[in-house]
KETORTOR-901825 format. One record per atom (N, C-alpha, C): residue in one letter; chain; x, y, z. Coordinates in pm, 1 decimal. Layout:
<sites>
@code->A | unit->A | X->X | Y->Y | Z->Z;
...
</sites>
This chain:
<sites>
@code->X | unit->A | X->9801.0 | Y->14151.9 | Z->10587.4;
@code->X | unit->A | X->9878.3 | Y->14039.3 | Z->10523.1;
@code->X | unit->A | X->9879.3 | Y->13972.8 | Z->10623.4;
@code->X | unit->A | X->9971.8 | Y->13976.2 | Z->10687.1;
@code->X | unit->A | X->10015.0 | Y->13883.4 | Z->10804.0;
@code->X | unit->A | X->9916.9 | Y->13783.7 | Z->10853.2;
@code->X | unit->A | X->9807.2 | Y->13869.2 | Z->10894.5;
@code->X | unit->A | X->9728.2 | Y->13813.7 | Z->10965.1;
@code->X | unit->A | X->9633.8 | Y->13708.1 | Z->10856.9;
@code->X | unit->A | X->9614.4 | Y->13710.6 | Z->10762.7;
@code->X | unit->A | X->9563.2 | Y->13635.2 | Z->10667.1;
@code->X | unit->A | X->9639.3 | Y->13527.9 | Z->10612.2;
@code->X | unit->A | X->9781.8 | Y->13534.9 | Z->10590.4;
@code->X | unit->A | X->9843.9 | Y->13450.4 | Z->10582.6;
@code->X | unit->A | X->9835.3 | Y->13354.0 | Z->10705.5;
@code->X | unit->A | X->9847.4 | Y->13376.0 | Z->10820.5;
@code->X | unit->A | X->9875.8 | Y->13303.5 | Z->10969.7;
@code->X | unit->A | X->9744.4 | Y->13238.4 | Z->10940.3;
@code->X | unit->A | X->9598.3 | Y->13302.6 | Z->10910.9;
@code->X | unit->A | X->9468.1 | Y->13218.1 | Z->10878.9;
@code->X | unit->A | X->9470.3 | Y->13117.9 | Z->10818.0;
@code->X | unit->A | X->9531.5 | Y->13128.9 | Z->10671.8;
@code->X | unit->A | X->9525.2 | Y->13011.4 | Z->10604.7;
@code->X | unit->A | X->9619.5 | Y->12935.0 | Z->10640.8;
@code->X | unit->A | X->9716.4 | Y->12917.8 | Z->10685.5;
@code->X | unit->A | X->9804.3 | Y->12819.3 | Z->10767.6;
@code->X | unit->A | X->9732.7 | Y->12784.2 | Z->10854.4;
@code->X | unit->A | X->9650.5 | Y->12838.8 | Z->10967.0;
@code->X | unit->A | X->9587.8 | Y->12757.9 | Z->11054.8;
@code->X | unit->A | X->9481.6 | Y->12661.0 | Z->10998.7;
@code->X | unit->A | X->9404.6 | Y->12731.4 | Z->10921.3;
@code->X | unit->A | X->9306.1 | Y->12634.9 | Z->10820.5;
@code->X | unit->A | X->9359.5 | Y->12511.8 | Z->10743.3;
@code->X | unit->A | X->9474.2 | Y->12538.9 | Z->10678.6;
@code->X | unit->A | X->9503.6 | Y->12446.2 | Z->10628.4;
@code->X | unit->A | X->9579.6 | Y->12337.1 | Z->10678.7;
@code->X | unit->A | X->9605.0 | Y->12376.5 | Z->10789.8;
@code->X | unit->A | X->9693.3 | Y->12252.3 | Z->10880.6;
@code->X | unit->A | X->9594.6 | Y->12198.5 | Z->10961.9;
@code->X | unit->A | X->9477.9 | Y->12268.9 | Z->10988.2;
@code->X | unit->A | X->9357.5 | Y->12180.2 | Z->11045.5;
@code->X | unit->A | X->9288.8 | Y->12077.4 | Z->10942.4;
@code->X | unit->A | X->9283.6 | Y->12114.6 | Z->10796.9;
@code->X | unit->A | X->9219.9 | Y->12047.7 | Z->10710.7;
@code->X | unit->A | X->9322.9 | Y->11940.8 | Z->10709.9;
@code->X | unit->A | X->9465.2 | Y->11920.7 | Z->10707.2;
@code->X | unit->A | X->9564.1 | Y->11811.0 | Z->10659.4;
@code->X | unit->A | X->9537.6 | Y->11752.8 | Z->10783.3;
@code->X | unit->A | X->9522.9 | Y->11805.0 | Z->10898.7;
@code->X | unit->A | X->9534.1 | Y->11680.8 | Z->11051.0;
@code->X | unit->A | X->9377.2 | Y->11650.5 | Z->11039.6;
@code->X | unit->A | X->9264.3 | Y->11672.4 | Z->10992.6;
@code->X | unit->A | X->9180.7 | Y->11618.6 | Z->10958.1;
@code->X | unit->A | X->9170.1 | Y->11485.0 | Z->10874.5;
@code->X | unit->A | X->9255.4 | Y->11514.9 | Z->10797.2;
@code->X | unit->A | X->9226.7 | Y->11398.1 | Z->10643.9;
@code->X | unit->A | X->9303.4 | Y->11286.4 | Z->10706.9;
@code->X | unit->A | X->9419.1 | Y->11333.4 | Z->10774.7;
@code->X | unit->A | X->9520.1 | Y->11231.1 | Z->10834.9;
@code->X | unit->A | X->9477.4 | Y->11157.0 | Z->10945.8;
@code->X | unit->A | X->9358.7 | Y->11203.8 | Z->11020.9;
@code->X | unit->A | X->9331.7 | Y->11128.3 | Z->11103.9;
@code->X | unit->A | X->9294.0 | Y->10971.4 | Z->11106.3;
@code->X | unit->A | X->9195.6 | Y->10955.5 | Z->10992.7;
@code->X | unit->A | X->9169.4 | Y->10828.9 | Z->10960.8;
@code->X | unit->A | X->9286.6 | Y->10749.9 | Z->10945.2;
@code->X | unit->A | X->9362.2 | Y->10750.1 | Z->10851.6;
@code->X | unit->A | X->9492.1 | Y->10695.9 | Z->10809.9;
@code->X | unit->A | X->9545.8 | Y->10646.8 | Z->10908.6;
@code->X | unit->A | X->9603.2 | Y->10769.6 | Z->10993.4;
@code->X | unit->A | X->9685.3 | Y->10757.1 | Z->11140.9;
@code->X | unit->A | X->9615.7 | Y->10634.1 | Z->11252.5;
@code->X | unit->A | X->9472.5 | Y->10658.4 | Z->11250.1;
@code->X | unit->A | X->9412.9 | Y->10573.4 | Z->11323.7;
@code->X | unit->A | X->9446.3 | Y->10421.3 | Z->11244.1;
@code->X | unit->A | X->9370.9 | Y->10405.9 | Z->11170.9;
@code->X | unit->A | X->9422.1 | Y->10293.7 | Z->11099.8;
@code->X | unit->A | X->9534.9 | Y->10218.9 | Z->11102.8;
@code->X | unit->A | X->9659.0 | Y->10281.6 | Z->11097.2;
@code->X | unit->A | X->9767.8 | Y->10270.7 | Z->11139.1;
@code->X | unit->A | X->9816.7 | Y->10250.1 | Z->11290.5;
@code->X | unit->A | X->9765.6 | Y->10338.0 | Z->11360.8;
@code->X | unit->A | X->9782.7 | Y->10312.2 | Z->11496.1;
@code->X | unit->A | X->9717.3 | Y->10174.7 | Z->11557.1;
@code->X | unit->A | X->9601.6 | Y->10121.6 | Z->11497.0;
@code->X | unit->A | X->9552.5 | Y->10020.9 | Z->11543.6;
@code->X | unit->A | X->9597.2 | Y->9897.7 | Z->11468.4;
@code->X | unit->A | X->9694.4 | Y->9892.8 | Z->11348.8;
@code->X | unit->A | X->9744.2 | Y->9765.1 | Z->11290.0;
@code->X | unit->A | X->9844.2 | Y->9735.8 | Z->11391.6;
@code->X | unit->A | X->9922.9 | Y->9883.4 | Z->11405.4;
@code->X | unit->A | X->10037.5 | Y->9866.4 | Z->11473.0;
@code->X | unit->A | X->10019.7 | Y->9774.0 | Z->11659.4;
@code->X | unit->A | X->9940.2 | Y->9858.2 | Z->11687.2;
@code->X | unit->A | X->9885.5 | Y->9774.8 | Z->11842.3;
@code->X | unit->A | X->9859.7 | Y->9626.7 | Z->11821.1;
@code->X | unit->A | X->9787.7 | Y->9589.6 | Z->11697.8;
@code->X | unit->A | X->9783.1 | Y->9432.7 | Z->11713.3;
@code->X | unit->A | X->9874.2 | Y->9358.2 | Z->11711.0;
@code->X | unit->A | X->9979.9 | Y->9428.0 | Z->11630.0;
@code->X | unit->A | X->10130.7 | Y->9337.4 | Z->11562.7;
@code->X | unit->A | X->10225.5 | Y->9341.9 | Z->11656.9;
@code->X | unit->A | X->10218.4 | Y->9449.3 | Z->11743.8;
@code->X | unit->A | X->10349.7 | Y->9463.9 | Z->11816.8;
@code->X | unit->A | X->10328.5 | Y->9468.9 | Z->11980.4;
@code->X | unit->A | X->10202.2 | Y->9482.9 | Z->12012.8;
@code->X | unit->A | X->10170.3 | Y->9399.2 | Z->12143.1;
@code->X | unit->A | X->10224.0 | Y->9528.1 | Z->12257.4;
@code->X | unit->A | X->10282.6 | Y->9645.7 | Z->12213.1;
@code->X | unit->A | X->10332.1 | Y->9719.4 | Z->12292.5;
@code->X | unit->A | X->10240.7 | Y->9867.9 | Z->12273.7;
@code->X | unit->A | X->10283.2 | Y->9947.4 | Z->12336.2;
@code->X | unit->A | X->10217.3 | Y->10096.3 | Z->12283.2;
@code->X | unit->A | X->10245.4 | Y->10113.2 | Z->12135.2;
@code->X | unit->A | X->10164.9 | Y->10226.6 | Z->12114.0;
@code->X | unit->A | X->10166.4 | Y->10253.9 | Z->11974.7;
@code->X | unit->A | X->10259.7 | Y->10318.7 | Z->11953.7;
@code->X | unit->A | X->10282.2 | Y->10430.4 | Z->12019.9;
@code->X | unit->A | X->10423.4 | Y->10527.7 | Z->11979.3;
@code->X | unit->A | X->10528.9 | Y->10493.3 | Z->12024.4;
@code->X | unit->A | X->10628.2 | Y->10524.0 | Z->12001.5;
@code->X | unit->A | X->10764.3 | Y->10505.5 | Z->12031.1;
@code->X | unit->A | X->10824.4 | Y->10681.1 | Z->12030.6;
@code->X | unit->A | X->10870.6 | Y->10666.1 | Z->12161.1;
@code->X | unit->A | X->10896.9 | Y->10848.1 | Z->12199.3;
@code->X | unit->A | X->11069.4 | Y->10841.4 | Z->12179.1;
@code->X | unit->A | X->11122.8 | Y->10877.0 | Z->12062.4;
@code->X | unit->A | X->11257.6 | Y->10870.3 | Z->12023.9;
@code->X | unit->A | X->11316.5 | Y->11004.7 | Z->12075.9;
@code->X | unit->A | X->11442.1 | Y->11041.3 | Z->12172.0;
@code->X | unit->A | X->11504.0 | Y->11166.7 | Z->12211.7;
@code->X | unit->A | X->11591.9 | Y->11196.5 | Z->12079.6;
@code->X | unit->A | X->11616.7 | Y->11313.1 | Z->12050.0;
@code->X | unit->A | X->11658.1 | Y->11349.9 | Z->11966.4;
@code->X | unit->A | X->11721.3 | Y->11511.3 | Z->12033.0;
@code->X | unit->A | X->11856.5 | Y->11544.1 | Z->11914.0;
@code->X | unit->A | X->11882.9 | Y->11672.4 | Z->11985.0;
@code->X | unit->A | X->11828.9 | Y->11786.8 | Z->11908.5;
@code->X | unit->A | X->11802.4 | Y->11861.9 | Z->11992.9;
@code->X | unit->A | X->11715.4 | Y->12027.5 | Z->11891.2;
@code->X | unit->A | X->11821.7 | Y->12103.6 | Z->11916.9;
@code->X | unit->A | X->11734.6 | Y->12230.0 | Z->11866.6;
@code->X | unit->A | X->11758.1 | Y->12379.8 | Z->11874.5;
@code->X | unit->A | X->11854.4 | Y->12430.8 | Z->12015.0;
@code->X | unit->A | X->11937.9 | Y->12469.9 | Z->12008.3;
@code->X | unit->A | X->12055.0 | Y->12491.8 | Z->12144.5;
@code->X | unit->A | X->12092.6 | Y->12348.2 | Z->12237.2;
@code->X | unit->A | X->12093.4 | Y->12270.5 | Z->12141.5;
@code->X | unit->A | X->12150.2 | Y->12140.0 | Z->12185.4;
@code->X | unit->A | X->12022.1 | Y->12071.3 | Z->12319.5;
@code->X | unit->A | X->11886.8 | Y->12120.0 | Z->12287.7;
@code->X | unit->A | X->11820.8 | Y->12085.3 | Z->12373.6;
@code->X | unit->A | X->11757.4 | Y->11932.3 | Z->12330.9;
@code->X | unit->A | X->11710.2 | Y->11885.1 | Z->12414.6;
@code->X | unit->A | X->11651.5 | Y->11723.4 | Z->12384.9;
@code->X | unit->A | X->11535.1 | Y->11737.8 | Z->12394.7;
@code->X | unit->A | X->11470.0 | Y->11692.2 | Z->12292.6;
@code->X | unit->A | X->11316.0 | Y->11648.1 | Z->12267.8;
@code->X | unit->A | X->11283.7 | Y->11533.7 | Z->12268.9;
@code->X | unit->A | X->11138.2 | Y->11506.2 | Z->12271.0;
@code->X | unit->A | X->11100.9 | Y->11332.8 | Z->12221.5;
@code->X | unit->A | X->11016.3 | Y->11370.2 | Z->12107.9;
@code->X | unit->A | X->11026.2 | Y->11283.0 | Z->12007.4;
@code->X | unit->A | X->11007.3 | Y->11265.3 | Z->11894.1;
@code->X | unit->A | X->10896.7 | Y->11142.2 | Z->11876.5;
@code->X | unit->A | X->10752.6 | Y->11152.0 | Z->11857.9;
@code->X | unit->A | X->10688.7 | Y->11023.0 | Z->11808.9;
@code->X | unit->A | X->10683.0 | Y->10947.4 | Z->11676.6;
@code->X | unit->A | X->10715.9 | Y->10834.3 | Z->11690.5;
@code->X | unit->A | X->10719.4 | Y->10753.9 | Z->11559.9;
@code->X | unit->A | X->10603.4 | Y->10618.7 | Z->11588.3;
@code->X | unit->A | X->10569.9 | Y->10563.4 | Z->11509.6;
@code->X | unit->A | X->10476.7 | Y->10462.1 | Z->11525.1;
@code->X | unit->A | X->10620.9 | Y->10329.9 | Z->11568.5;
@code->X | unit->A | X->10575.8 | Y->10261.7 | Z->11644.9;
@code->X | unit->A | X->10651.1 | Y->10141.1 | Z->11684.4;
@code->X | unit->A | X->10658.1 | Y->10013.6 | Z->11604.0;
@code->X | unit->A | X->10791.1 | Y->10024.9 | Z->11552.7;
@code->X | unit->A | X->10793.8 | Y->9908.4 | Z->11416.5;
@code->X | unit->A | X->10901.9 | Y->9807.9 | Z->11485.2;
@code->X | unit->A | X->10973.0 | Y->9839.1 | Z->11620.8;
@code->X | unit->A | X->11046.0 | Y->9720.4 | Z->11697.1;
@code->X | unit->A | X->10962.2 | Y->9671.3 | Z->11827.1;
@code->X | unit->A | X->10959.8 | Y->9538.7 | Z->11865.6;
@code->X | unit->A | X->10941.2 | Y->9489.4 | Z->11994.3;
@code->X | unit->A | X->10999.5 | Y->9562.6 | Z->12094.8;
@code->X | unit->A | X->10905.5 | Y->9569.0 | Z->12202.9;
@code->X | unit->A | X->10951.3 | Y->9633.3 | Z->12343.3;
@code->X | unit->A | X->11050.6 | Y->9541.1 | Z->12388.4;
@code->X | unit->A | X->11177.0 | Y->9601.7 | Z->12444.5;
@code->X | unit->A | X->11296.0 | Y->9543.7 | Z->12471.1;
@code->X | unit->A | X->11392.3 | Y->9517.6 | Z->12397.1;
@code->X | unit->A | X->11355.5 | Y->9549.9 | Z->12272.0;
@code->X | unit->A | X->11489.4 | Y->9562.6 | Z->12144.4;
@code->X | unit->A | X->11565.9 | Y->9720.7 | Z->12211.2;
@code->X | unit->A | X->11737.7 | Y->9659.7 | Z->12224.2;
@code->X | unit->A | X->11836.2 | Y->9767.6 | Z->12236.8;
@code->X | unit->A | X->11767.6 | Y->9891.5 | Z->12171.4;
@code->X | unit->A | X->11823.2 | Y->9984.2 | Z->12243.1;
@code->X | unit->A | X->11798.0 | Y->10150.3 | Z->12181.6;
@code->X | unit->A | X->11929.2 | Y->10199.4 | Z->12095.4;
@code->X | unit->A | X->11975.9 | Y->10131.2 | Z->11992.7;
@code->X | unit->A | X->12097.3 | Y->10179.4 | Z->11930.0;
@code->X | unit->A | X->12075.8 | Y->10195.6 | Z->11761.9;
@code->X | unit->A | X->12093.0 | Y->10231.6 | Z->11688.7;
@code->X | unit->A | X->12079.8 | Y->10285.5 | Z->11573.9;
@code->X | unit->A | X->12060.4 | Y->10144.0 | Z->11480.4;
@code->X | unit->A | X->11968.9 | Y->10134.4 | Z->11405.4;
@code->X | unit->A | X->11947.5 | Y->10025.8 | Z->11337.7;
@code->X | unit->A | X->12053.7 | Y->9995.8 | Z->11256.6;
@code->X | unit->A | X->12119.2 | Y->10084.3 | Z->11196.1;
@code->X | unit->A | X->12241.2 | Y->10004.9 | Z->11085.8;
@code->X | unit->A | X->12350.7 | Y->9946.5 | Z->11141.4;
@code->X | unit->A | X->12341.8 | Y->9985.3 | Z->11293.6;
@code->X | unit->A | X->12454.5 | Y->9921.4 | Z->11401.2;
@code->X | unit->A | X->12427.2 | Y->9778.2 | Z->11422.0;
@code->X | unit->A | X->12303.3 | Y->9741.6 | Z->11396.0;
@code->X | unit->A | X->12225.0 | Y->9631.6 | Z->11453.8;
@code->X | unit->A | X->12295.8 | Y->9494.0 | Z->11350.4;
@code->X | unit->A | X->12313.4 | Y->9379.3 | Z->11416.4;
@code->X | unit->A | X->12357.4 | Y->9247.0 | Z->11309.1;
@code->X | unit->A | X->12259.0 | Y->9225.7 | Z->11170.2;
@code->X | unit->A | X->12133.1 | Y->9206.2 | Z->11273.7;
@code->X | unit->A | X->12010.4 | Y->9190.3 | Z->11164.0;
@code->X | unit->A | X->11905.8 | Y->9266.9 | Z->11218.6;
@code->X | unit->A | X->11880.4 | Y->9406.7 | Z->11184.5;
@code->X | unit->A | X->11771.7 | Y->9463.2 | Z->11254.1;
@code->X | unit->A | X->11638.4 | Y->9461.9 | Z->11154.2;
@code->X | unit->A | X->11646.6 | Y->9344.1 | Z->11061.1;
@code->X | unit->A | X->11492.9 | Y->9294.3 | Z->10986.4;
@code->X | unit->A | X->11451.6 | Y->9208.7 | Z->11099.4;
@code->X | unit->A | X->11542.1 | Y->9130.5 | Z->11162.5;
@code->X | unit->A | X->11471.6 | Y->9011.1 | Z->11245.9;
@code->X | unit->A | X->11399.6 | Y->9101.9 | Z->11377.9;
@code->X | unit->A | X->11444.7 | Y->9203.7 | Z->11416.4;
@code->X | unit->A | X->11396.1 | Y->9279.3 | Z->11504.3;
@code->X | unit->A | X->11254.2 | Y->9342.4 | Z->11479.6;
@code->X | unit->A | X->11231.8 | Y->9343.1 | Z->11352.4;
@code->X | unit->A | X->11095.0 | Y->9434.7 | Z->11319.3;
@code->X | unit->A | X->11007.4 | Y->9337.9 | Z->11351.4;
@code->X | unit->A | X->10900.9 | Y->9435.7 | Z->11365.4;
@code->X | unit->A | X->10740.6 | Y->9372.7 | Z->11409.1;
@code->X | unit->A | X->10675.5 | Y->9328.9 | Z->11248.4;
@code->X | unit->A | X->10606.0 | Y->9257.7 | Z->11218.8;
@code->X | unit->A | X->10569.5 | Y->9220.9 | Z->11099.6;
@code->X | unit->A | X->10475.3 | Y->9355.2 | Z->11031.2;
@code->X | unit->A | X->10440.3 | Y->9456.1 | Z->11090.8;
@code->X | unit->A | X->10387.3 | Y->9563.3 | Z->11047.9;
@code->X | unit->A | X->10497.2 | Y->9671.2 | Z->11038.4;
@code->X | unit->A | X->10616.6 | Y->9652.9 | Z->11110.1;
@code->X | unit->A | X->10717.8 | Y->9715.6 | Z->11114.6;
@code->X | unit->A | X->10800.0 | Y->9740.6 | Z->10989.9;
@code->X | unit->A | X->10823.3 | Y->9639.5 | Z->10932.4;
@code->X | unit->A | X->10838.6 | Y->9626.8 | Z->10815.5;
@code->X | unit->A | X->10807.7 | Y->9724.3 | Z->10708.1;
@code->X | unit->A | X->10688.6 | Y->9719.1 | Z->10702.9;
@code->X | unit->A | X->10623.0 | Y->9777.7 | Z->10597.0;
@code->X | unit->A | X->10618.6 | Y->9945.1 | Z->10644.4;
@code->X | unit->A | X->10585.1 | Y->9953.1 | Z->10772.9;
@code->X | unit->A | X->10624.2 | Y->10106.1 | Z->10779.6;
@code->X | unit->A | X->10754.1 | Y->10159.1 | Z->10796.6;
@code->X | unit->A | X->10868.0 | Y->10107.1 | Z->10807.4;
@code->X | unit->A | X->10976.2 | Y->10132.8 | Z->10770.5;
@code->X | unit->A | X->11018.7 | Y->10191.4 | Z->10622.9;
@code->X | unit->A | X->10940.6 | Y->10076.9 | Z->10536.7;
@code->X | unit->A | X->11008.1 | Y->10077.3 | Z->10402.8;
@code->X | unit->A | X->10907.8 | Y->10234.4 | Z->10346.4;
@code->X | unit->A | X->10783.0 | Y->10218.2 | Z->10410.2;
@code->X | unit->A | X->10710.1 | Y->10335.5 | Z->10325.5;
@code->X | unit->A | X->10715.6 | Y->10433.2 | Z->10404.6;
@code->X | unit->A | X->10837.0 | Y->10448.7 | Z->10515.6;
@code->X | unit->A | X->10836.8 | Y->10599.4 | Z->10586.9;
@code->X | unit->A | X->10742.3 | Y->10635.0 | Z->10675.4;
@code->X | unit->A | X->10612.1 | Y->10518.3 | Z->10683.4;
@code->X | unit->A | X->10500.7 | Y->10606.0 | Z->10758.9;
@code->X | unit->A | X->10558.9 | Y->10601.0 | Z->10906.9;
@code->X | unit->A | X->10625.8 | Y->10528.6 | Z->10937.0;
@code->X | unit->A | X->10625.6 | Y->10524.0 | Z->11071.3;
@code->X | unit->A | X->10682.8 | Y->10688.9 | Z->11149.6;
@code->X | unit->A | X->10690.6 | Y->10776.7 | Z->11063.7;
@code->X | unit->A | X->10725.3 | Y->10863.5 | Z->11082.5;
@code->X | unit->A | X->10590.8 | Y->10986.1 | Z->11080.1;
@code->X | unit->A | X->10499.2 | Y->10945.3 | Z->11029.1;
@code->X | unit->A | X->10340.4 | Y->11028.6 | Z->11044.7;
@code->X | unit->A | X->10337.2 | Y->11120.7 | Z->11159.5;
@code->X | unit->A | X->10358.5 | Y->11063.1 | Z->11276.4;
@code->X | unit->A | X->10321.5 | Y->11095.0 | Z->11386.5;
@code->X | unit->A | X->10383.0 | Y->11246.8 | Z->11397.3;
@code->X | unit->A | X->10491.8 | Y->11275.3 | Z->11383.4;
@code->X | unit->A | X->10569.7 | Y->11342.1 | Z->11384.3;
@code->X | unit->A | X->10500.7 | Y->11490.7 | Z->11345.4;
@code->X | unit->A | X->10420.1 | Y->11468.5 | Z->11225.6;
@code->X | unit->A | X->10350.6 | Y->11590.5 | Z->11177.4;
@code->X | unit->A | X->10244.5 | Y->11640.9 | Z->11306.8;
@code->X | unit->A | X->10198.2 | Y->11578.2 | Z->11383.2;
@code->X | unit->A | X->10131.9 | Y->11596.6 | Z->11495.1;
@code->X | unit->A | X->10209.7 | Y->11714.9 | Z->11589.6;
@code->X | unit->A | X->10346.4 | Y->11664.4 | Z->11611.3;
@code->X | unit->A | X->10398.1 | Y->11727.7 | Z->11669.6;
@code->X | unit->A | X->10395.3 | Y->11837.8 | Z->11651.8;
</sites>
């Protein structure tokens, strides 16, 4: 039973990744053309056992923006790229995390 469940998990995960490939590709191109920098931003987070891990996100801010929490910025809307505000509002900037 465990083997079948694992096999179904792997097949479904593979199919979902294939289905998300086209939307991720389109978003990556849009981010690339509007931000002028790398498509992905690697955010450092604290994980299990207090180990730091790097989490990918689509870039929503220009290169050189201070690395502080968005809610602590004076006007975080002004620092977002044109595509970045859409990504943040729709939470699509989080999609690359599925790949990890």
